[in-house]
C-alpha positions as CSV (number, residue, x, y, z in Angstrom):
1,M,-25.6,-7.0,-10.3
2,S,-26.8,-10.5,-9.6
3,G,-26.6,-10.5,-5.8
4,F,-23.7,-12.9,-6.0
5,A,-20.1,-11.9,-5.2
6,L,-17.8,-11.3,-8.2
7,H,-15.6,-14.3,-8.7
8,I,-13.0,-15.5,-11.1
9,S,-13.6,-17.6,-14.3
10,E,-12.3,-21.2,-14.5
11,N,-9.6,-20.2,-16.9
12,G,-8.3,-17.6,-14.4
13,R,-8.5,-14.6,-16.7
14,Y,-12.0,-13.1,-16.4
15,F,-14.7,-12.2,-13.9
16,Y,-18.2,-13.6,-13.3
17,D,-21.1,-12.0,-11.5
18,G,-23.0,-15.0,-10.4
19,E,-23.3,-17.2,-13.5
20,K,-22.9,-14.4,-16.0
21,P,-19.5,-13.1,-17.4
22,F,-18.7,-9.7,-16.0
23,F,-16.8,-7.2,-18.2
24,W,-15.2,-4.6,-15.9
25,L,-15.8,-1.0,-17.2
26,G,-14.5,1.3,-14.5
27,D,-14.0,5.0,-13.9
28,T,-11.5,6.7,-11.6
29,A,-13.3,8.9,-9.2
30,W,-10.5,9.2,-6.7
31,L,-11.8,12.2,-4.7
32,M,-15.5,11.5,-5.0
33,L,-16.0,10.8,-1.3
34,Q,-13.7,13.5,-0.2
35,K,-15.1,16.4,-2.2
36,L,-18.7,15.8,-3.3
37,E,-22.0,16.0,-1.5
38,E,-24.6,13.3,-1.8
39,E,-26.7,14.8,-4.6
40,E,-23.5,15.5,-6.6
41,I,-22.5,11.9,-6.2
42,R,-25.9,10.7,-7.2
43,T,-25.7,12.8,-10.5
44,Y,-22.2,11.5,-11.2
45,L,-23.1,7.8,-10.5
46,R,-26.2,8.0,-12.7
47,N,-24.2,9.5,-15.5
48,R,-21.7,6.7,-15.4
49,R,-24.3,3.9,-15.0
50,E,-26.2,5.1,-18.0
51,K,-22.9,5.1,-20.0
52,G,-22.4,1.4,-19.1
53,Y,-19.9,1.7,-16.3
54,N,-20.2,-0.9,-13.6
55,V,-17.2,-0.2,-11.3
56,I,-16.3,3.1,-9.7
57,Q,-12.7,3.4,-8.2
58,T,-12.6,5.8,-5.3
59,V,-10.6,6.5,-2.1
60,L,-11.8,6.4,1.4
61,V,-8.9,8.3,2.9
62,H,-6.9,10.4,0.5
63,T,-5.6,13.2,2.7
64,L,-5.8,13.5,6.4
65,P,-7.0,17.1,7.2
66,N,-4.7,19.2,9.3
67,V,-6.4,21.4,11.7
68,S,-4.9,24.6,13.1
69,A,-5.1,25.8,16.7
70,E,-8.1,27.8,15.8
71,G,-9.9,24.7,14.6
72,C,-9.8,25.8,10.9
73,S,-9.2,23.1,8.3
74,L,-6.0,23.5,6.4
75,A,-7.3,21.1,3.7
76,P,-10.5,22.9,2.3
77,G,-12.8,20.7,0.4
78,I,-11.5,17.5,2.0
79,K,-13.9,15.9,4.5
80,D,-12.7,15.0,8.0
81,V,-12.4,11.3,7.9
82,T,-11.8,11.2,11.7
83,K,-15.5,11.9,12.3
84,N,-18.2,9.3,12.4
85,S,-20.4,11.5,10.3
86,Y,-18.0,10.9,7.4
87,W,-18.3,7.1,7.7
88,E,-22.1,7.3,7.9
89,F,-21.9,9.4,4.7
90,V,-19.7,6.6,3.1
91,D,-22.3,4.0,4.1
92,R,-25.0,5.9,2.3
93,I,-22.9,6.2,-0.9
94,V,-22.2,2.5,-0.9
95,E,-25.9,1.8,-0.6
96,M,-26.6,4.4,-3.3
97,A,-24.1,2.6,-5.7
98,R,-25.6,-0.8,-4.8
99,D,-29.1,0.5,-5.6
100,M,-27.8,1.6,-9.0
101,G,-26.2,-1.8,-9.7
102,L,-22.6,-0.4,-9.4
103,Y,-19.6,-1.9,-7.7
104,L,-17.3,0.4,-5.8
105,G,-13.6,-0.4,-6.0
106,L,-12.6,1.1,-2.6
107,L,-9.1,2.1,-1.8
108,P,-8.8,2.1,2.1
109,S,-6.2,4.9,1.7
110,W,-4.0,6.5,-0.9
111,G,-0.6,4.9,-1.1
112,S,1.2,8.0,0.1
113,L,-0.2,7.4,3.6
114,V,1.6,4.1,3.8
115,K,4.7,5.5,2.1
116,D,4.9,8.3,4.6
117,G,4.4,6.0,7.6
118,I,1.0,7.5,8.6
119,L,-0.5,4.0,8.1
120,N,2.1,1.5,9.4
121,R,2.5,-1.9,11.0
122,E,1.4,-0.5,14.4
123,N,-2.0,0.9,13.3
124,I,-3.0,-0.9,10.1
125,E,-4.6,-3.8,12.0
126,C,-7.0,-1.4,13.8
127,Y,-8.0,0.4,10.5
128,A,-8.4,-2.8,8.6
129,E,-10.5,-4.4,11.3
130,F,-12.7,-1.2,11.3
131,L,-13.2,-1.4,7.6
132,G,-13.7,-5.2,7.5
133,S,-16.3,-5.1,10.2
134,R,-18.2,-2.1,8.9
135,Y,-18.5,-3.2,5.3
136,E,-19.0,-7.0,5.8
137,R,-22.7,-6.7,4.8
138,F,-22.2,-5.0,1.5
139,D,-22.0,-7.2,-1.7
140,N,-21.0,-4.4,-4.1
141,L,-17.5,-3.7,-2.9
142,I,-14.0,-4.6,-4.2
143,W,-11.0,-3.8,-2.1
144,I,-8.2,-2.0,-4.0
145,L,-5.0,-1.6,-1.9
146,G,-2.1,0.6,-2.7
147,G,-2.9,3.8,-4.6
148,D,-0.2,4.9,-7.0
149,A,2.5,3.2,-4.8
150,R,5.1,0.6,-5.4
151,G,4.4,-2.5,-3.4
152,D,7.8,-2.4,-1.7
153,V,7.1,1.0,0.1
154,G,5.1,-0.9,2.7
155,M,4.8,-4.5,1.7
156,E,4.1,-5.9,5.2
157,V,1.5,-3.2,5.8
158,F,-0.3,-4.0,2.6
159,R,-0.1,-7.8,3.3
160,R,-1.5,-7.5,6.8
161,E,-4.3,-5.1,5.6
162,A,-5.3,-7.6,2.9
163,K,-5.3,-10.6,5.1
164,I,-7.6,-8.9,7.7
165,L,-10.0,-7.6,5.0
166,K,-10.0,-11.1,3.4
167,A,-10.8,-12.7,6.8
168,H,-14.0,-10.6,7.0
169,N,-15.1,-11.4,3.5
170,P,-13.2,-14.4,2.1
171,H,-15.0,-14.2,-1.3
172,R,-14.7,-10.5,-1.8
173,L,-12.1,-9.7,-4.5
174,I,-9.0,-7.8,-3.6
175,T,-6.4,-6.2,-5.9
176,Y,-3.6,-3.6,-5.8
177,H,-3.4,-0.2,-7.6
178,P,0.3,0.2,-8.3
179,F,2.7,3.0,-9.2
180,G,2.7,4.3,-12.7
181,R,3.9,1.9,-15.4
182,T,4.0,-1.1,-13.1
183,S,1.7,-3.9,-12.2
184,S,0.6,-5.4,-8.9
185,S,2.1,-8.7,-10.2
186,L,5.6,-7.3,-9.7
187,W,5.2,-7.6,-5.9
188,F,2.1,-9.6,-5.0
189,Q,1.5,-12.2,-7.8
190,D,2.0,-15.2,-5.5
191,E,0.0,-13.8,-2.6
192,D,-3.2,-15.8,-1.9
193,W,-5.2,-12.6,-1.2
194,L,-4.5,-11.0,-4.6
195,D,-7.4,-12.2,-6.7
196,F,-6.6,-10.2,-9.8
197,N,-3.9,-7.9,-11.1
198,M,-4.2,-4.2,-11.8
199,F,-1.6,-2.2,-13.7
200,Q,-1.2,1.5,-14.3
201,S,0.0,2.1,-17.8
202,G,0.1,5.8,-16.9
203,H,0.2,9.1,-18.7
204,R,3.5,9.1,-20.6
205,R,4.3,9.0,-24.3
206,Y,6.7,6.6,-25.9
207,D,9.5,9.2,-25.7
208,Q,8.9,10.1,-22.0
209,A,10.7,7.3,-20.1
210,R,12.7,9.8,-18.1
211,L,11.4,13.2,-17.2
212,G,13.3,13.9,-14.0
213,E,10.1,13.9,-12.0
214,W,9.1,12.1,-8.8
215,D,7.2,9.5,-10.7
216,D,10.1,8.2,-12.8
217,N,10.3,4.5,-12.6
218,A,13.1,2.4,-11.0
219,G,15.6,0.9,-13.3
220,K,14.3,-2.6,-12.7
221,E,10.8,-1.7,-13.9
222,T,10.2,-2.1,-17.7
223,F,9.0,0.9,-19.6
224,F,6.4,0.0,-22.2
225,G,5.5,3.5,-23.2
226,E,2.0,3.6,-24.6
227,D,2.0,-0.2,-25.3
228,N,-0.3,-1.0,-22.4
229,W,-1.2,-4.3,-24.0
230,R,2.3,-5.5,-23.0
231,Y,1.3,-5.4,-19.3
232,V,-1.5,-7.9,-20.1
233,E,0.9,-10.1,-22.0
234,R,3.4,-10.0,-19.2
235,D,0.8,-10.7,-16.5
236,H,-0.6,-13.6,-18.5
237,G,2.9,-15.0,-18.8
238,N,2.9,-15.9,-15.1
239,A,2.5,-19.6,-14.1
240,V,-0.6,-18.8,-12.0
241,Q,-3.3,-17.1,-14.2
242,K,-5.1,-14.1,-12.7
243,P,-7.3,-11.6,-14.4
244,T,-5.6,-8.3,-15.2
245,L,-6.7,-4.9,-16.4
246,D,-5.4,-1.3,-16.8
247,G,-6.6,0.5,-13.7
248,E,-5.2,3.8,-14.8
249,P,-4.3,4.5,-18.4
250,S,-3.7,8.0,-19.8
251,Y,-6.6,10.2,-18.7
252,E,-8.8,12.1,-21.1
253,G,-7.8,15.8,-20.8
254,I,-4.5,15.4,-19.0
255,P,-1.1,16.6,-20.4
256,Q,1.1,13.9,-22.0
257,G,3.7,13.1,-19.4
258,L,1.4,14.5,-16.7
259,H,3.5,17.3,-15.3
260,N,3.8,20.0,-18.0
261,P,0.6,21.5,-19.4
262,R,2.6,22.9,-22.4
263,N,2.6,19.3,-23.7
264,P,-0.4,18.1,-25.9
265,F,-3.3,16.6,-23.9
266,W,-4.5,13.0,-24.2
267,E,-7.8,13.0,-26.1
268,E,-10.7,10.7,-26.9
269,W,-8.9,8.7,-29.6
270,D,-6.1,7.9,-27.1
271,V,-8.8,6.7,-24.6
272,R,-10.1,4.3,-27.2
273,R,-6.7,3.0,-28.2
274,Y,-5.7,2.1,-24.6
275,A,-9.0,0.3,-24.1
276,Y,-9.1,-1.8,-27.2
277,W,-5.4,-2.6,-27.2
278,S,-5.5,-4.0,-23.6
279,V,-8.9,-5.7,-23.9
280,F,-8.0,-7.4,-27.2
281,A,-4.8,-8.6,-25.5
282,G,-6.9,-10.5,-23.0
283,A,-7.6,-7.9,-20.2
284,A,-10.7,-8.6,-18.1
285,G,-11.9,-5.1,-18.7
286,H,-10.7,-1.5,-18.6
287,T,-10.8,1.6,-16.4
288,Y,-11.4,5.0,-17.9
289,G,-10.1,8.2,-16.4
290,S,-10.7,12.0,-16.8
291,N,-8.3,14.6,-15.5
292,A,-11.1,16.9,-14.2
293,V,-13.4,14.1,-12.9
294,M,-10.7,12.1,-11.0
295,Q,-10.0,15.2,-8.9
296,F,-13.6,16.7,-9.1
297,Y,-12.2,20.0,-10.0
298,T,-14.3,23.2,-10.0
299,P,-12.9,26.7,-10.9
300,E,-14.1,28.0,-7.6
301,E,-11.3,26.1,-5.9
302,G,-8.8,28.6,-7.2
303,K,-6.1,26.0,-7.8
304,D,-5.9,23.0,-10.0
305,A,-3.7,20.0,-10.7
306,Y,-2.2,18.6,-13.9
307,G,-3.3,21.5,-16.1
308,V,-7.0,20.7,-15.8
309,R,-9.0,22.6,-18.5
310,E,-12.6,22.4,-17.3
311,S,-14.9,21.6,-14.4
312,W,-15.8,18.0,-13.6
313,Q,-19.4,18.8,-14.4
314,D,-18.3,19.6,-18.0
315,A,-15.8,16.8,-18.3
316,M,-18.4,14.3,-17.2
317,H,-19.8,14.6,-20.8
318,H,-16.6,14.3,-22.7
319,A,-16.6,12.1,-25.8
320,G,-14.1,9.4,-24.7
321,C,-16.0,8.5,-21.5
322,G,-19.1,7.8,-23.5
323,Q,-17.4,5.8,-26.3
324,L,-16.1,2.9,-24.2
325,R,-19.6,1.5,-23.8
326,Y,-19.3,0.3,-27.4
327,L,-16.3,-1.8,-26.5
328,K,-18.2,-3.3,-23.5
329,E,-21.3,-4.0,-25.7
330,L,-19.1,-5.7,-28.3
331,M,-17.4,-8.0,-25.8
332,E,-20.7,-8.8,-24.2
333,S,-22.2,-9.8,-27.5
334,V,-20.0,-13.0,-27.5
335,D,-18.7,-15.3,-24.8
336,F,-15.5,-13.3,-24.4
337,T,-14.3,-15.5,-21.6
338,E,-13.4,-18.2,-24.2
339,G,-11.5,-15.7,-26.4
340,H,-7.8,-15.2,-26.8
341,P,-5.4,-12.7,-28.3
342,E,-4.7,-14.0,-31.7
343,D,-2.1,-11.7,-33.3
344,G,-0.7,-14.8,-35.1
345,M,-3.8,-14.6,-37.5
346,L,-2.1,-11.6,-39.2
347,L,-0.3,-12.7,-42.3
348,F,0.9,-9.2,-42.9
349,G,0.1,-5.7,-41.7
350,Q,1.4,-6.0,-38.1
351,K,3.6,-3.1,-37.2
352,E,4.7,-1.3,-34.1
353,R,3.3,1.5,-31.9
354,Y,0.3,3.3,-33.4
355,H,0.3,0.9,-36.4
356,R,-0.3,-2.1,-34.2
357,I,-3.3,-4.3,-35.1
358,A,-4.8,-6.0,-32.1
359,V,-6.7,-9.3,-32.7
360,F,-9.0,-11.1,-30.3
361,A,-10.8,-14.3,-31.4
362,G,-13.0,-17.1,-30.2
363,E,-14.7,-20.1,-31.8
364,N,-17.4,-17.9,-33.5
365,F,-15.9,-14.4,-33.6
366,V,-12.8,-12.4,-34.6
367,F,-12.3,-8.8,-33.5
368,C,-9.5,-6.6,-34.8
369,Y,-8.6,-3.1,-33.7
370,D,-6.8,-1.0,-36.2
371,Y,-5.8,2.4,-34.8
372,S,-4.3,3.9,-37.9
373,G,-6.6,2.6,-40.6
374,D,-3.9,0.3,-42.1
375,E,-4.5,-2.6,-44.4
376,F,-3.9,-6.1,-43.0
377,L,-4.3,-9.7,-44.2
378,L,-6.1,-12.2,-42.0
379,D,-5.6,-15.9,-41.9
380,L,-9.1,-17.3,-41.7
381,S,-8.3,-21.0,-42.3
382,R,-9.8,-22.1,-39.0
383,Y,-13.1,-20.5,-40.0
384,M,-13.3,-22.0,-43.5
385,D,-16.5,-24.0,-42.7
386,V,-18.1,-21.2,-40.6
387,P,-20.0,-18.5,-42.4
388,M,-18.8,-15.2,-40.9
389,D,-20.6,-11.9,-41.3
390,A,-18.0,-9.1,-41.6
391,Y,-18.6,-5.5,-40.4
392,W,-16.6,-2.3,-39.8
393,M,-17.5,-0.9,-36.4
394,N,-16.9,2.8,-35.7
395,P,-15.6,3.0,-32.1
396,Q,-16.6,6.7,-32.0
397,D,-20.3,6.0,-32.2
398,G,-20.8,2.3,-32.2
399,T,-22.3,2.0,-35.7
400,Y,-21.8,-1.2,-37.7
401,S,-21.4,-1.2,-41.4
402,Y,-21.9,-4.6,-43.1
403,I,-19.2,-5.6,-45.6
404,T,-19.8,-9.2,-46.7
405,T,-20.3,-12.8,-45.5
406,L,-17.2,-14.9,-45.6
407,Q,-17.2,-18.7,-46.0
408,G,-14.6,-20.9,-47.5
409,V,-12.2,-18.0,-47.5
410,R,-8.6,-18.9,-46.3
411,K,-7.2,-15.4,-46.5
412,W,-8.9,-12.0,-46.4
413,L,-7.6,-8.5,-46.9
414,A,-9.1,-5.9,-44.6
415,S,-9.0,-2.3,-46.0
416,P,-10.5,0.3,-43.7
417,V,-12.0,3.4,-45.3
418,A,-10.5,6.8,-44.3
419,R,-12.5,9.0,-41.9
420,K,-12.1,12.8,-42.2
421,D,-11.4,13.4,-38.6
422,K,-8.3,13.4,-36.2
423,A,-8.4,9.6,-35.8
424,N,-8.9,6.8,-38.2
425,D,-9.4,3.8,-35.8
426,W,-11.7,1.0,-36.8
427,V,-12.8,-2.3,-35.4
428,L,-13.2,-5.2,-37.8
429,V,-16.0,-7.5,-36.4
430,L,-16.4,-11.0,-37.8
431,K,-19.2,-13.1,-36.2
432,K,-20.7,-16.4,-37.1
433,S,-23.6,-15.8,-39.5
434,H,-27.1,-16.9,-38.6
435,R,-28.4,-16.0,-42.1
436,N,-28.8,-19.6,-43.2
437,T,-30.6,-20.5,-40.0
438,E,-33.0,-17.6,-40.3
439,E,-33.7,-18.3,-44.0
440,S,-34.4,-22.0,-43.3
441,E,-36.9,-21.0,-40.6
442,K,-38.8,-18.9,-43.1
């Protein structure tokens, strides 16, 4: 963190922190402030920071505690947000995150509070003024409105909230966390306060468009299944360019389709696929999620949600959450802000769904993500005069394996080797070679 506010790149598609490109690597910690104590939060934040995360998405007010006539809370484990001690606690956590170099993507409330009319046009100004005044001095905050809600459930409430928060910190970024399988752009693309888009590709398989559940989409909302890269493509098709990213893909350790734990669970290879597909389509970063971590579940609670299989303390060490740092490090190894999705470089090998090849390229690099280990043919005619070192990068552990140096090659066939595990995803990395420069210096 540079001490400067995050801002948008000149091309409108990426973030900068001061003068340095900023690749968003987020985690969903929705109930962190509601359920954890300070030392637990310190442990969690350090774990994420050391894995390369730089944004933590969390909610200030998720559930308002109901109190019985005897004064007993009917929402055990949820802090009473009506007390000043809670907000003093939040202040300390914001400072803790700042000291660790972390941004907090703060949701003022979960979207259901607006949908249910608890936050409304009569009281949103008071709440927004309270937040805007209290957190003016912090430079490590990003406001995220919504919270798993369609924009039209309270459009005027969200608009007024955003304008008040923006008035307190004109340069602080604001976005909107939408309902599953939608993007903030569907409602707020033309709003001046919306600095970047966020979409929620969600937790459903290709064959789960309609489940008869409360979170089925409206007919007007396109269902892309697991093709989260299509949200990036659609958002970048707007006349006004704004950064966009997947703020809630399928969580590691959650049932496919969300509601029925008899379904298979999303695993680490699914986590990688969502991340590489969307980032190589031009997303400004990516947010990871874990079923157990997002709700900070412990077996002592006696109840769970979404078929959670383990405590948050165990899930904090899952493979998928540690593997996304290799994507971040790859992107930061080049000037990714000048890169573009370049699927047109594929002369053959492009297929649909799990056999999709995602290509992202710039002046001196080409990255290709191949989820199924398929062969594909690349058109390298634009790099004919540039010596390019070629590597296979294993997204499981970040290791690079040198293949060859290409120069004067118009077409090149990429043939990944087979791995003996449950996934066979690979990243082809081509970068401008510095071999000749190094040899001449010798």
